[in-house]
ZATI-639436 format. One record per residue: residue in three letters; x, y, z of N, C-alpha, C in turn. Coordinates in steps of 0.001 Angstrom, whole numbers, padded with zeros to 6 digits, always signed. Layout:
N
ALAXYZXYZXYZ;...
***
This chain:
274
UNK+000849-001197+000000+000000+000000+000000+000884+001246+000000;UNK+000558+002223-000838+001366+003426-000929+001084+004361+000240;UNK+002084+005168+000618+001902+006148+001680+001061+007303+001177;UNK+000443+008003+002108-000365+009163+001756+000511+010406+001738;UNK+000291+011249+000746+001045+012484+000616+000082+013645+000394;UNK+000481+014811+000863-000265+016037+000614+000368+016747-000576;UNK-000408+016964-001615+000089+017555-002854-000578+018902-003103;UNK+000201+019849-003589-000328+021171-003946-000493+021264-005456;UNK-001645+021739-005894-001858+021991-007313-001116+023265-007681;UNK-000033+023126-008461+000829+024269-008757+000580+024877-010130;UNK-000087+024149-010998-000403+024694-012320-001626+023978-012859;UNK-002371+024701-013684-003622+024218-014244-003672+024724-015678;UNK-003743+023811-016630-003651+024186-018040-004801+023578-018825;UNK-005428+024382-019669-006438+023881-020590-005963+024141-022013;UNK-006421+023302-022921-006032+023376-024332-007307+023467-025165;UNK-007812+024684-025396-009087+024805-026113-009088+024115-027472;UNK-007993+024280-028246-007887+023644-029564-006878+022514-029459;UNK-007304+021321-029761-006431+020148-029661-005134+020383-030413;UNK-004012+020167-029740-002651+020248-030277-002138+021670-030495;UNK-002919+022689-030119-002399+024059-030113-001939+024399-028697;UNK-001362+025571-028516-000835+025940-027211-001938+026009-026165;UNK-001558+025679-024957-002511+025712-023862-002559+027065-023179;UNK-003459+027165-022214-003647+028388-021442-003480+028041-019960;UNK-002571+028739-019281-002413+028562-017839-003493+029398-017144;UNK-004294+028758-016324-005397+029444-015652-005256+029272-014146;UNK-005831+030203-013408-005776+030107-011949-006866+029203-011401;UNK-007931+029024-012167-008997+028126-011764-009746+027628-012993;UNK-010430+026499-012842-011160+025927-013963-012328+025104-013431;UNK-013440+025174-014138-014627+024405-013778-014427+022954-014172;UNK-014739+022046-013262-014667+020618-013540-016023+020164-014077;UNK-016030+019679-015313-017272+019216-015946-017241+017698-016081;UNK-018324+017136-016558-018387+015685-016750-017448+015221-017855;UNK-016941+016165-018680-016047+015827-019793-014606+016266-019538;UNK-014302+016637-018315-012968+017143-017985-013038+018614-017622;UNK-011965+019357-017875-011958+020781-017566-012735+021553-018630;UNK-013470+022555-018193-014285+023347-019117-013428+023939-020236;UNK-013899+023773-021465-013264+024283-022703-012051+023474-023136;UNK-011623+022487-022359-010439+021727-022750-010749+020836-023957;UNK-009923+020948-025007-010079+020188-026256-011512+020258-026793;UNK-012101+021441-026709-013451+021626-027252-013423+021809-028763;UNK-012267+022234-029303-012113+022416-030754-011001+021510-031271;UNK-011056+021228-032559-010077+020342-033171-009947+020669-034657;UNK-008744+020523-035180-008477+020730-036599-008555+019367-037296;UNK-009258+019334-038432-009405+018083-039178-009088+018329-040649;UNK-008709+017259-041352-008496+017360-042798-009831+017205-043512;UNK-009879+017349-044838-011155+017281-045556-011921+015981-045347;UNK-011231+014896-044997-011914+013623-044763-012477+013524-043354;UNK-012113+014488-042489-012581+014477-041110-011607+013893-040122;UNK-010439+013445-040586-009429+012881-039695-008752+013991-038890;UNK-008542+013751-037602-007958+014782-036751-006480+015012-037087;UNK-006033+016254-036869-004654+016660-037150-004032+017161-035858;UNK-002799+016710-035583-002099+017124-034368-000655+017488-034693;UNK+000093+017835-033651+001519+018135-033814+002322+016926-034275;UNK+001764+015740-034188+002501+014564-034661+002882+014739-036123;UNK+001927+015225-036942+002213+015445-038357+002415+016912-038691;UNK+001985+017799-037818+002123+019243-038045+002716+019899-036796;UNK+004037+019786-036585+004654+020364-035384+004412+021865-035234;UNK+004188+022572-036343+003997+024024-036272+002719+024408-035521;UNK+001853+023467-035254+000673+023774-034444+001070+024241-033050;UNK+002295+023914-032631+002790+024387-031335+002885+025905-031277;UNK+002941+026558-032428+003087+028015-032493+001754+028746-032469;UNK+000650+028010-032457-000674+028634-032457-001093+028912-031017;UNK-001256+030190-030700-001692+030600-029367-003209+030630-029268;UNK-003708+030294-028090-005140+030388-027836-005392+031244-026604;UNK-006512+031938-026621-006912+032778-025491-008425+032704-025361;UNK-008908+032644-024143-010344+032671-023885-010699+034007-023241;UNK-011569+034744-023903-012094+035973-023315-013472+035653-022742;UNK-014201+036675-022345-015515+036422-021771-016500+035805-022740;UNK-016318+036071-024025-017314+035583-024981-016714+034982-026249;UNK-015403+034770-026276-014799+034278-027517-013534+033466-027257;UNK-013236+032610-028212-011934+031961-028317-011142+032760-029335;UNK-009957+033232-028950-009114+034015-029843-007883+033177-030191;UNK-007645+033016-031485-006532+032202-031962-005549+033107-032690;UNK-004262+032952-032377-003230+033773-033014-002078+032899-033498;UNK-001496+033309-034603-000340+032615-035146+000588+033599-035816;UNK+001855+033230-036010+002818+034125-036648+002337+034605-038009;UNK+002413+035924-038222+002109+036559-039509+000647+036464-039914;UNK-000241+036136-038977-001665+036079-039290-002441+036950-038306;UNK-003517+037578-038799-004385+038328-037903-005133+037365-036998;UNK-005561+037857-035850-006241+037011-034873-007562+036495-035434;UNK-007871+035264-035119-009150+034651-035457-009999+034659-034195;UNK-011199+035224-034279-012098+035321-033126-013300+034417-033361;UNK-013507+033476-032457-014597+032510-032571-015523+032681-031373;UNK-016778+033048-031586-017702+033226-030452-017868+031938-029650;UNK-017943+032079-028324-018189+030917-027488-019641+030471-027568;UNK-020529+031414-027839-021936+031059-027967-022111+030128-029168;UNK-022814+029054-028936-023032+028089-030019-024064+028647-030981;UNK-023670+028729-032273-024573+029209-033312-025028+028026-034157;UNK-026016+028245-035028-026369+027180-035979-025164+026878-036869;UNK-024764+025621-036927-023580+025237-037691-023850+023960-038474;UNK-023112+023834-039564-023168+022609-040355-022437+021503-039594;UNK-022967+020304-039659-022305+019172-039036-021287+018569-039996;UNK-020151+018163-039428-019117+017518-040235-018712+016208-039542;UNK-018698+015134-040292-018296+013847-039748-016780+013846-039518;UNK-016362+013560-038270-014939+013578-037924-014581+012312-037163;UNK-013278+012103-037028-012810+010919-036332-011607+011245-035463;UNK-011668+010783-034201-010546+010868-033267-010155+009434-032937;UNK-009025+008997-033454-008639+007603-033339-009786+006715-033822;UNK-010360+005882-032967-011411+004964-033420-012814+005515-033234;UNK-012902+006720-032676-014224+007284-032376-014670+008236-033477;UNK-015867+008004-034009-016447+008875-035035-017637+009623-034455;UNK-017829+010858-034900-018967+011646-034452-019239+012763-035447;UNK-020404+013364-035331-020742+014550-036115-020436+015773-035266;UNK-019424+016527-035673-018997+017717-034941-019540+018965-035616;UNK-019455+020092-034922-019938+021373-035431-018832+022059-036209;UNK-019073+022365-037468-018071+023010-038313-018090+024511-038045;UNK-016929+025073-037698-016854+026499-037363-016887+027407-038595;UNK-016972+026845-039788-017227+027652-040972-016001+028051-041766;UNK-016231+028777-042866-015154+029070-043822-014065+030001-043303;UNK-014407+030957-042445-013386+031885-041951-012348+031152-041107;UNK-012829+030298-040205-011912+029517-039382-011119+028537-040236;UNK-011793+027920-041210-011112+026971-042094-009998+027666-042878;UNK-010274+028867-043356-009275+029603-044122-008073+029965-043253;UNK-008334+030375-042003-007240+030767-041110-006300+029598-040880;UNK-006851+028456-040494-006007+027298-040209-005391+026725-041483;UNK-006103+026801-042587-005543+026319-043860-004363+027175-044282;UNK-004470+028489-044102-003357+029384-044435-002147+029104-043552;UNK-002393+028839-042282-001288+028595-041368-000596+027267-041679;UNK-001372+026238-041905-000794+024909-042132-000455+024646-043597;UNK-000891+025562-044483-000617+025432-045917-001168+024115-046483;UNK-002379+023810-046044-003109+022644-046542-004576+022835-046189;UNK-005497+022253-046942-006910+022445-046627-007324+021713-045357;UNK-007856+022466-044407-008320+021888-043147-009591+022619-042707;UNK-010229+022076-041682-011416+022682-041080-011246+022703-039569;UNK-011926+023630-038918-011971+023675-037464-013360+023235-037022;UNK-013406+022252-036125-014699+021755-035649-014781+021886-034138;UNK-016008+021868-033647-016271+022018-032223-017033+020802-031712;UNK-016731+020402-030497-017382+019236-029916-018822+019579-029540;UNK-019793+018790-029987-021192+019080-029664-021512+018761-028208;UNK-022205+019664-027550-022464+019536-026112-023286+018304-025762;UNK-024090+017831-026710-024975+016710-026396-024365+015350-026741;UNK-023105+015324-027173-022486+014055-027548-021707+013483-026373;UNK-021769+012171-026203-021020+011497-025140-019949+010621-025763;UNK-018707+010962-025495-017575+010143-025937-016926+009564-024688;UNK-017025+008261-024515-016546+007624-023306-015122+007110-023470;UNK-014367+007207-022396-013017+006660-022369-013081+005134-022352;UNK-011949+004517-022650-011858+003069-022798-012179+002347-021488;UNK-013225+001519-021504-013627+000811-020288-012626-000263-019869;UNK-011715-000623-020758-010663-001547-020351-009889-000985-019174;UNK-009838+000358-019101-009104+001025-018022-010037+001687-017011;UNK-011193+002171-017441-012080+002878-016515-013063+001945-015812;UNK-013214+000718-016306-014137-000217-015676-015570+000271-015734;UNK-016206+000372-014586-017616+000767-014540-017817+002272-014578;UNK-016723+003042-014607-016829+004503-014580-017115+005041-015983;UNK-018167+005833-016114-018451+006514-017378-017597+007778-017447;UNK-016409+007650-017987-015476+008774-018049-015570+009427-019421;UNK-016275+010540-019493-016444+011254-020759-015220+012124-021055;UNK-014985+012375-022329-014000+013378-022727-014442+013984-024048;UNK-013779+015046-024447-014129+015701-025710-013154+015214-026783;UNK-012296+016102-027282-011383+015726-028358-009995+015331-027851;UNK-009847+015081-026547-008548+014587-026081-008300+013223-026712;UNK-007051+012767-026687-006739+011502-027340-007603+010363-026816;UNK-007737+010274-025494-008462+009113-024973-009106+009333-023612;UNK-008533+010208-022786-009012+010376-021416-009127+011866-021099;UNK-009957+012234-020116-010289+013654-019943-009226+014530-019307;UNK-008389+013980-018391-007467+014831-017629-006132+014110-017478;UNK-005045+014873-017611-003697+014322-017449-003016+014978-016258;UNK-002359+014157-015444-001704+014592-014210-000215+014270-014259;UNK+000623+015238-013885+002071+015018-013755+002564+015820-012552;UNK+003532+015267-011831+004112+016000-010704+005379+016736-011122;UNK+005644+017842-010456+006880+018593-010713+008110+017733-010437;UNK+008016+016887-009416+009152+016051-009046+009484+015028-010134;UNK+008465+014535-010832+008710+013583-011926+009476+014248-013053;UNK+009068+015471-013395+009784+016199-014449+011202+016531-014006;UNK+011376+016897-012737+012716+017208-012236+013623+015983-012334;UNK+013092+014807-012011+013890+013589-012118+014260+013301-013564;UNK+013308+013467-014466+013586+013259-015888+014659+014228-016376;UNK+014534+015490-016019+015528+016478-016456+016908+016176-015889;UNK+016966+015670-014667+018256+015296-014083+018911+014177-014902;UNK+018104+013240-015363+018622+012130-016150+019083+012602-017532;UNK+018346+013554-018117+018708+014060-019443+019956+014929-019372;UNK+020013+015804-018363+021112+016756-018257+020914+017904-019237;UNK+021760+018913-019141+021654+020047-020055+020492+020952-019703;UNK+019952+021641-020701+018852+022580-020491+017586+021824-020117;UNK+016973+022151-018983+015783+021409-018563+014627+021581-019552;UNK+013891+020508-019749+012681+020568-020559+011553+021164-019726;UNK+010656+021878-020393+009512+022473-019716+008346+021486-019673;UNK+007435+021714-018740+006273+020846-018597+005366+020886-019827;UNK+005450+021975-020619+004545+022093-021767+004777+020995-022816;UNK+005926+020336-022777+006179+019222-023699+005139+018106-023539;UNK+004576+018007-022328+003761+016848-021997+002263+017132-022002;UNK+001880+018380-022237+000481+018760-022436-000418+018240-021312;UNK+000081+018431-020092-000684+018006-018934-001728+019045-018551;UNK-002745+018633-017813-003767+019556-017304-003483+019977-015869;UNK-003112+019004-015035-002859+019263-013622-001395+018997-013312;UNK-000749+019976-012688+000620+019814-012202+000575+019920-010681;UNK+001169+018929-010013+001175+018931-008557+002610+018850-008045;UNK+002787+019209-006782+004102+019137-006138+003904+018791-004675;UNK+004938+018173-004080+004891+017870-002658+005137+016426-002317;UNK+005232+015581-003308+005488+014166-003075+006771+013729-003741;UNK+007071+012449-003686+008258+011942-004376+008032+011907-005878;UNK+009096+011793-006633+008966+011653-008080+008097+010438-008403;UNK+007232+010615-009373+006341+009561-009862+005295+009147-008838;UNK+004937+010069-007946+003843+009804-007012+002560+009487-007774;UNK+002417+010064-008963+001223+009804-009762+001138+008354-010222;UNK+002266+007649-010209+002265+006231-010596+001809+005323-009468;UNK+002076+005705-008236+001816+004817-007110+000515+005124-006379;UNK+000018+006359-006478-001248+006700-005824-002419+006073-006585;UNK-003477+005794-005881-004695+005287-006507-005697+006406-006772;UNK-005788+007343-005837-006664+008495-005991-005950+009734-005476;UNK-006412+010911-005905-006064+012169-005246-007376+012868-004967;UNK-007506+013433-003778-008787+014016-003409-008633+015256-002555;UNK-009563+016181-002767-009710+017374-001942-011077+017267-001256;UNK-011522+018332-000630-012767+018267+000129-013949+017828-000737;UNK-014088+018437-001912-015264+018184-002743-014931+017521-004068;UNK-013681+017144-004273-013255+016607-005566-012415+015352-005340;UNK-012659+014350-006162-011852+013142-006098-011593+012619-007507;UNK-010325+012346-007782-009926+011768-009059-009363+010372-008822;UNK-009637+009480-009765-008999+008171-009745-007932+008114-010819;UNK-006777+007627-010455-005670+007465-011404-005853+006123-012096;UNK-005959+006124-013429-006391+004898-014091-005414+004330-015114;UNK-004589+005171-015744-003780+004626-016833-002546+005488-017090;UNK-001367+004878-017146-000180+005643-017543-000360+006210-018956;UNK+000192+007384-019159+000071+008036-020475+001250+007634-021356;UNK+000965+006949-022454+002023+006615-023408+002375+007866-024195;UNK+003668+008064-024426+004132+009315-024998+004526+009147-026458;UNK+004265+010218-027230+004518+010215-028671+005514+011317-029027;UNK+005671+011568-030324+006656+012532-030809+006364+013966-030388;UNK+005138+014256-029964+004825+015620-029537+005728+016035-028373;UNK+006077+015094-027496+006936+015441-026363+008332+015858-026814;UNK+008735+015454-028008+010050+015818-028543+010004+017105-029344;UNK+008846+017762-029358+008682+019021-030088+008815+020201-029136;UNK+009750+021084-029406+009916+022299-028616+008680+023165-028821;UNK+007939+023426-027750+006662+024115-027873+006813+025619-028115;UNK+008035+026130-028014+008269+027543-028337+008719+027735-029783;UNK+009397+026735-030340+009971+026892-031680+009420+025932-032719;UNK+008748+024862-032261+008219+023791-033118+009311+022898-033694;UNK+010529+023019-033199+011614+022143-033633+011470+020775-032960;UNK+011718+019718-033725+011563+018362-033218+012934+017744-032965;UNK+013136+017224-031755+014398+016599-031398+014211+015148-030999;UNK+015066+014658-030106+014987+013260-029668+014595+013124-028195;UNK+014780+014183-027424+014405+014130-026016+013006+014720-025813;UNK+012270+014163-024849+012701+013246-023783+012549+011763-024115;UNK+012082+011443-025305+011792+010048-025630+013026+009164-025520;UNK+014178+009688-025920+015404+008897-025870+015697+008453-024440;UNK+015615+009396-023500+015904+009067-022103+014777+008276-021466;UNK+013536+008654-021729+012407+007914-021152+012452+006441-021535;UNK+012899+006161-022742+012941+004772-023214+013905+003920-022400;UNK+014831+004557-021667+015813+003797-020896+015280+003358-019539;UNK+014184+003989-019068+013711+003613-017731+012194+003688-017549;UNK+011478+004085-018600+010024+004238-018469+009276+003454-019550;UNK+009811+002333-019948+009149+001516-020965+008187+000549-020281;UNK+006956+000522-020792+005896-000270-020179+005421-001374-021127;UNK+004977-002472-020536+004371-003549-021314+002870-003347-021448;UNK+002234-002808-020400+000796-002528-020435+000530-001226-019713;UNK+000196-000166-020431+000093-000105-021892+001477-000190-022531;UNK+001508-000569-023777+002768-000774-024467+003346+000563-024924;UNK+004588+000835-024522+005253+002060-024962+005961+002755-023822;UNK+006474+003925-024122+007131+004767-023131+006058+005590-022426;UNK+006077+005621-021096+005017+006286-020347+005588+007398-019466;UNK+004772+008448-019295+005144+009559-018408+003867+010326-018109;UNK+003503+010429-016816+002248+011049-016442+001132+010028-016376;UNK+000024+010438-015770-001103+009523-015588-002421+010164-016024;UNK-003217+009372-016731-004579+009781-017051-005462+009561-015827;UNK-006305+010539-015531-007179+010436-014368-008620+010736-014772;UNK-009563+010213-013990-010985+010455-014237-011632+010934-012949;UNK-012745+011613-013086-013432+012203-011939-014363+011189-011284;UNK-014201+011005-009986-015102+010166-009199-016212+011011-008591;UNK-015854+012182-008094-016847+013140-007583-016290+014545-007717;UNK-017195+015496-007803-016761+016887-007851-017174+017651-009087;UNK-017907+017020-010017-018362+017753-011204-019195+018957-010763;UNK-018882+020106-011339-019561+021347-010968-018749+022203-010005;UNK-017707+021631-009404-016804+022391-008547-015661+022981-009378;UNK-014910+023863-008765-013809+024518-009454-012473+024079-008861;UNK-011555+023757-009751-010174+023518-009347-009465+024856-009271;UNK-008606+025027-008277-007874+026288-008120-006406+026014-007834;UNK-005536+026756-008505-004108+026649-008218-003886+026979-006741;UNK-003112+026151-006080-002857+026340-004662-003639+025405-003777;UNK-004672+024755-004330-005469+023845-003505-004668+022591-003200;UNK-005073+021913-002125-004350+020741-001650-005112+019470-001954;UNK-004398+018466-002456-004945+017129-002651-004187+016158-001753;UNK-004877+015126-001338-004272+014068-000551-004325+012789-001371;UNK-003219+012050-001409-003195+010791-002141-003707+009652-001296;UNK-004151+008609-001976-004611+007407-001288-004014+006191-002012;
***
């Protein structure tokens, strides 16, 4: 049985557009699909297949901002794209995220033109429909109905500062930033890889279950400030973080909500591990 630790939430990040830059926030509403606005939008090709930094590393250069009534998207040498948060009548477009297919809301020609100009290929921007339920893999969630939007597979990703510090110590040289790993919750106060050994983390009104190690892809080797692709951290992770189940190199943990939907997460709040 693992020891109990008190962890402080030190950073909270949402990614409104899948594979674009995230937004550091001081607080976020916990919904049944994860953090509010997280991965609510996604870029797709004309066939509806999702596009990420895996094939388009330059997506790391796209900034996102949430104002009171709009999503604002910015990129080098392009004027800002403003997308109203209010849901308007939109054409449905059939899209696919890995094995999951759904009819998403097409944000229209202006958004399509902006992203097509940036990526220099025809693409569309779609929005996750509020009435659609996309469930995470029950092989890992069991009886829990863990919804998510356009994230790869699970609604929330957790990593500790100590885990990244240990990885950077092993790599040496200039430390890698946490943004390489596109996590939602960053905690501190326990040993490195506490997220691997804990079963749950909980606060007064919120409880998360840790369910699956996150297998890492080439996005972690992409510098999120320059979009340059290298070999770290995958090279080093492969020497000590290779897993058989799930198969691959792992870093960080996918978590699902047990209780607390409708409450707000706040930087500085304390969680206790179990």
